[in-house]
N, C-alpha and C positions, 0 to 999 in steps of 0.2 A: 502602556496602551493595551496590550494582551489583556491583563489580568483587571484592570480596574474599567476601561472602557469596552473593548470588545467582547469578553466574556459575558457581562451582565446584559448587553445588547441581544446576543445569540440566546442568551437563556428566556428571554420572552417568545423566543419559536421553539420551545420545550425541545430540543435535541435528545435523542434517545442517548447519546455517546458523543465524544470527540476523541480526536486521536492525535498523538504529538510526534512527529518525525525524528528521526535520528540523523545527525549530520553526518555528510559526508566523510567518510574515514574515521568516525565512531567519534570523532574530537570533542563532540559537543555532547557526550553522553552525560556527564555530570547536571548541565542544563536542560537536558530532557527529563529526567528522572524529577529534578526540583519542580518542572513547570506541571508535571504529571501530578506530583505531590500536592501542590498549591490549588489546582485546578479540584483536585477531589476534595481537599480540606476547606478551602474557602468558598466554593461555589457548589459543591455537594453533587458534582456532575460527573457519572461515570466516565473514567477515560483509560483510553487504550495506549500503551508504550510502544513505539517501534525499537525494536531490537534487531541490530545486523551483525554479521561474521566479521565484518571488514576491520582490519589492524588490531585483531583480539585473538588471544588466547585461550584456550579453554578455562584456564583459572581467572582471566580476567573478566571472562563472560560469568564465570560462577559468582565473582564478586558483586559486576552489576547487578546481577539475579536477586543474591541475597539482600542487597541494599533495596531493592524494589519490593522485596517481601517485606522487609522489617517498616516500610513507608506504608503498607497496605494496597500496594501496586498489585492488581489481580488479573489484569488484561495485557497481554502482549503479542503484539505482531512478529511474527518470528521471520527476519529474510535474509537472503544471502548479501542482500547490498550491492551497491555499483561499485566497480573500480573506483577508487579517489580521484576527483576530478572529473568523474563520471567518462572517461574515455580509457583506451587501452584494453587490454585483456585481464580478467580477471585473475588474481592468484590468491591462494590461501595463504593466511599467514601460519608459519611454522607454531605447532602446537594448537592451531584452530580448527575451524570448521572449513571444508570444502564447498558442501552444499547445505542448503536451508534446511531440509530434510533431517540433518545432523542435530542443527539447533533446535528444530521441532522434539526429535528425540529426547534430546538434554534435559529439554523443559519439563517434558514430560515426567521424567525420571524423577525430577525434582518434588513433583506434586504441589498442587496447590494454585496453579493458573489457567486460567481460561486463554486457550492457545490458538492464535490466528496464523495464517498464512498467506501468500500473494498467488492469485492464479491470472494466467494470460488467456484471453479469450482468441486472440489471434495467434497466440504461442508466444514462448519466449524468443526474444530476438537472438540470443547465444545458441538456442536449439535449431541446429541445420536439418536435422533428421524431420521436421515438419511439426506441426500444431498437436498431431495426435500422440505423437510420441512424448511431446512436454506436458499433454495432458495427462498420459499413463504416469510420468515424473509426480505430476500434483498427486494424483490417485494415492501413489505411495508415500507422499508427505503425508495425508491425511490419515494412512493407517498409520503412521509413525506417531500420532498423536493429536494431528490438528483438530481443534473443534468447529472451526470454521474459515471460511475463504473471502477475503479482499479482491476484488480482481483490479488488474489495470486498468488505465482508463482507456474507454472506447467510443466512437463516434456514430458506429453503426449498429442498432440494437439486434440485428440478426446475427451479430459475431457473438454476441451475450449467448441468445438463445439456442446457438449451435452448441456452444461451449456447454451451456448447462444441460441439455438435450445429452450429448454424447457423455458426460460424468455421470449423471443420474443413471440413465436408461442403459448403457453399454457397460460402464466402469463400476456400477453399484455404488456411487457415492451418495450420501443423505446428509451430510451437513449443511449448513446455511451457506449459501454464495452470494455474497454481496456484491451488487454492480456498483464499479467504481465509476462514477459519475463526475466529470470535471467540468464547469463553466469556463470557457476560454475569457481571457480576458484583454490579450493583444495578440495581432497577427504572428509578430517573430518569438513571442514565448510559447505560441502554439506549436510551431513548426520546430523549435528546438525540442519541446518536449516529446513529440512523437519521433523525432530522429532518434531519441536515447531509448525509448521504449520499443518501437517499429509499430505504434499504432498506425493504422490506415484513415486517412482523412478522405471521407465521401467526394466524389467530385461536384456534388451540389454545395457542399458545405464549404468546400476549399474554394471555388469560383464566388462565392458570395464574400468568403474572408479577402479574398484580394480585392473584389469591388469596394469594399469597405475602407481598405490600405492601412494607413498610419492613423487612422480617427479611431483612438482609443475606447473612446467612449461610446462609439456606435458600436465597435467590436465587442465591449463587455457587454451591453445590452443583446446584441445578438447571441453572445456566448449562452446569457442567462435565459433568454427564450428558448434555445435548441437544447440547453440541459432540461429545461423545464418540460419540453415535449419528450423529451427520452425518457423521464420519469414518469409521465403521464401513461406511456406507452408499456 
């Protein structure tokens, strides 16, 4: 379905690129690389591979990176990753990396990759010192070698604008900051997403979501309309 139906349909709207996520726990890394490889070879679409620190030693990550290089993969989104299962405290793998900044630096040392990293317009849920401290960590990641930032999802554009202005005007960041806009598909899915990443649901948005209830078709259309308005703004 993905390679023979969905992608040919998506190509009609001429996307600039697509990205392929990394399975929770790193268990699908082979599938991730294979999908990225096929999208680029069979469809000629620039593709970005996600790469996380979860359940991986430095040597294992080195092997993945070299495999990506051999296949002509040049764009990598370097992430710490969530704990396996999405719950509990983050624990680094012995011989691996504790922070995504370390993975960014490791990739930069390898050379030959366009490196992205994640940014959080409302601050990372695990950063108890607040969003400004988290944004300082992001600036450090960029100085470690990131070429661009893709943000976590958000539903209030003012959060993104505050994030952008603080990074560019106060911290001197000048790499592209790509807004992570995600159309919601179902009420329960949306609430699960935001509980995992800490994104705030505006009161007006939440009220409309509750009004639509379990009518997934209506929620999907609302999600498309809302995301479209965010993008237009």
